[in-house]
N, C-alpha and C positions, 0 to 999 in steps of 0.2 A: 473214291475220287477226291483229290486234294482240293480242287476248286469247284465251286458250284455257283451258278447265277440265280439269285432269288428275285422274283418280281413282286412289287408291292402295288396293290390297287387301292388308292385312296379316292373314294368317289362319294357323290351325293346321291340320295335316294328319293323316290316319289312314293305315292300311295298305291302304285300298280306293282303287284308282285311279279307279274310276267315281264313288265318293262325293266324292272330292276335286275331280274335274272339275265335277260338278254343283254343289258348293259354290262353286267359283270362278265358275261361270255365275250363280248366285244373287247373289253379291257384285257381279258386274259389272252385273247388273240394278239392284241397289241404288245403285251409283255413278252409273249413267245416270239413275236417277230423281232423284238429287241434282244433276244437271246436267253430269255428266262427259262430255267429248268424246273424251278419250284415257284408257284404263284400262290400268294396268300391274299385272300379276300377279307374284308373287314367283318366285324361282328354283326350278325343278323342283317346281312346285306340285301335280302329279298324284300325288305319292307322299310318304312320309316321306323324310327326307334319308338315302339309302341308302349314301352314301359313307363312313359311319362304319366299315364293314367291307369287306374284299375278298372278295366272295361272287359266284361265277359266276351264281347264280340271279337276281341283281339285273339282269342283262342282259335278262331277260325283260320288264322294265318299259319298255324302249326301243320306239320306234315311228318310222315314216317321217314325214318332214316335206316336203311336205304329207302329211297322213294323217288318222286318225280324230279326233284331238283338234282339229286345225286346222279340219277340216270342221265339227265341232260349233260351235266358236267363231266360225267364219265366218258361220254362220247367225245367231248371236246378234249379231254386229257389224252385220250387214245389218239385222236387225230393229230394233235400238236406234239405229242410225246413229252408232255409236261406233267408234273405233280400239281394237284390243286388242293388247297386247304380251304374248306367251305364251311362257314359258320351259319347254322340254321336253327330254327325254332322246331324242336322235335316233339311230336306227339307219340309218346311211348305206348299209351293205352288210354282208354276212356278216363278222363280226369287226371291224367298223369303226363306232365310235360317237363322238358329239359331245355336248357340252353346248350347246344351241342355243336361240335365241329367234326365234320367228316373229312377224311383224307383219302384222296383218289390217286393211285399211282400212275406213272407215265404210260402204262399200257391200258389205262382205264379201269383197272381193278380197284374195287372198294377195299381199302385196307382196314377200315374200322373207324371208331369215333371216340371222342373224348367229351364227357359231360362236365360242364362247368361246376367246380367244387365250391367256390365261394360265391354266395349270392347276396348282393347288396339290397338295402332298403333305405333309400334316401329320398328327399323331395325330388320329384321328376325322374327317379330311378327306382320304381317300385317293383323290382324283379322278384321279390319273394311272393308276390301275388301270382306270378306266372310259372316260376321255375322251381322244380324240386331239385335240391342239391344233388350233384353228381354222385353216383355210386359205383363207378367203374375204376375209381382210383386214378392215379396219374399214369400217363400213357406215353410211349414212344412208338414211332412207326418207321419201319425199315423200308424206305422208298428206294427207287432206282438210283437216286443221286446222293442221298445222305440219310442218316438216322435222325429223325426230327422229333422234337417234343412240342406239343401244342397245349397251351393254356389259354384262358379266355378272360379278357378285360379285368374284372375285379380280382381275379387270381394274381394279377401283376403286382399287387401290393404285398404279397406274402412270400418272403424269402424261402419258407419251407417248401412251397410248391415248386419253385424254381430249383431248389437244391435236390429234391427227390427226383425230379425229372432228369436233371443232369446226372445224378448217380445211377439212373437207369440206362445211361449211355447216350443221351441226346447229344448230337453234334451241333445243332442249331435249335434255339428256342423261339417259337413263334407265338405272338399274342394278337389275335384278332380282337379289335377293340371298338367300343362306341362310347366316347366320353367327350364332354364339351363344357362350355361356359354358359352360365345363366346370363342373359344379356343385361340383366338388372345389376350385375356385379360391377365393381370398379376395376379399372385396368390393372392395378397392383395385385388385387386378389386373383384375377385371371392369370397373370404372369406367374405368381407364386404357385398356383395349382398346377399349371403346365410343367413348370420346372421340377416340382416334386414328383409328378408322374413320370417324367423322363428320367430323373435321377434314380428313382427306385429301380427302374428296369435296367439302367446302365450298371447299377450296383450288382444286379444278378449276373450280368456278363462278367464283371470283375471277380466276384466271389466264386463263380463256377468255371471260369476260363473258357467261355464259349460265346459265339455270336448270338445276339438277341435282335429279333426282327419284330417290330410293333407296327401294326397297320390299323389306322383309325379312319372313321368316316369324317366327312367335311360338309359344311353348309348349315343353313338355318332350318330348324324344324320346330315343332310345338308352337305353331303360329308366330314364329319369330322370337320366342322366349328362350330358345336354346340354340347356341351356335356350336356345333361340333367342331372341335378345334384342329382337326387334321393333325399336322405335325408328326406324321408317321416317320419312323426312323430306323436306322440300322446301327448297332454298336458292335465293335470288335471285342475280342475276349479280354480286353483291358478297359472296356467302357468308352473308348474313343468313338466319336460319331463318324461313320462312313457316309451317311446320308441323312438329311432331315428335310421333310416336305414342308410346304408352306401351310399357313393356317387358313388360307382363303380358297385355294384352287384344288380342283381334281388333278391328280397326278398318277401316272403309271410309270414306274421307274424300275430299272433292273440294276442290281448291285452284285458285283462279284465278291464272293467270300472265299478266303483261303483257309480251309479247315485245318491245315497243318499248323496254323497259328495257335490253336488250342494247346498243342504239345509244347510249343515254345513258351507261352505264358504260364502254363501250369508247371513247367520245369523251373523257370526263373522266379516265379512268385508261387511257391508251392502250398497254396492254401488247402488244396485237397489232401496233400500229404500230411499236413499238420493238424488236421481235424482231430479233436479229442472226443471220439465217439463214446468213450467210457463215461463221459461227464454230462451227456446230453439228455439223460432220462427225464429231468424235470420239464423239458419242453412240452411234454404231452399234457401237462396240467393247464387249466384255464388261466390260473393266476397262482403264483407261488406265495402263499401266506401260511400262517400258523395252522390253519384248518386243513 
């Protein structure tokens, strides 16, 4: 299909896992009613962002994938005829957990999952306490409407992840995300951080000649100390913004993507053609020094 409608669900969350799931389902229905064919939910949408603290109780939020949430979403995907991208806290085995995104096709079939490869550990983002780094590698999923690549939040800062996923044939790159401002920071710092976040992902669109869809949560969490900045957006294959959400409000938006644009931009700006793959071996080193 040359054109596909993608739905972005930018929403706030509460402490109730069931209420968050039902809200996401309602928002998915809203997106489908607006014509969405692929609906992307934000990172870890069934809960508040719990990685602000290191608390063993939070492991109780995890679930198997496939499991209860994917079963519920699978029914919705089949009913509405939409693809659903669902970011969940995966319990793989006793004591082994991942930050994982499941992909459900438009007939409700579970297509597989991607486990977050890059795990941050920053103040209020203590993800290394909870998540084992992904071991499935980078993934693409052949859905009814497009071949999609899925990465997760912290992955978005790494051009290598975007490049590999694009080289695997992804036509659209999706980033479910949970990122925000510390409310103690000044406005200039907040603005700089958001613009850097958006710029790096738009650069992935340019370098790889494909659409990038980034879906973030919104609202105050962590007792008001963190404001998730929303700002979900869609960039075309040359990085131009087709849509940008507010920093304040929940939004369910559908954007039409013309996948034929990739061929146009890759032909006129042939970055893929001119890659010098014979020269890139040093990239696998942690740092290039004399040792």
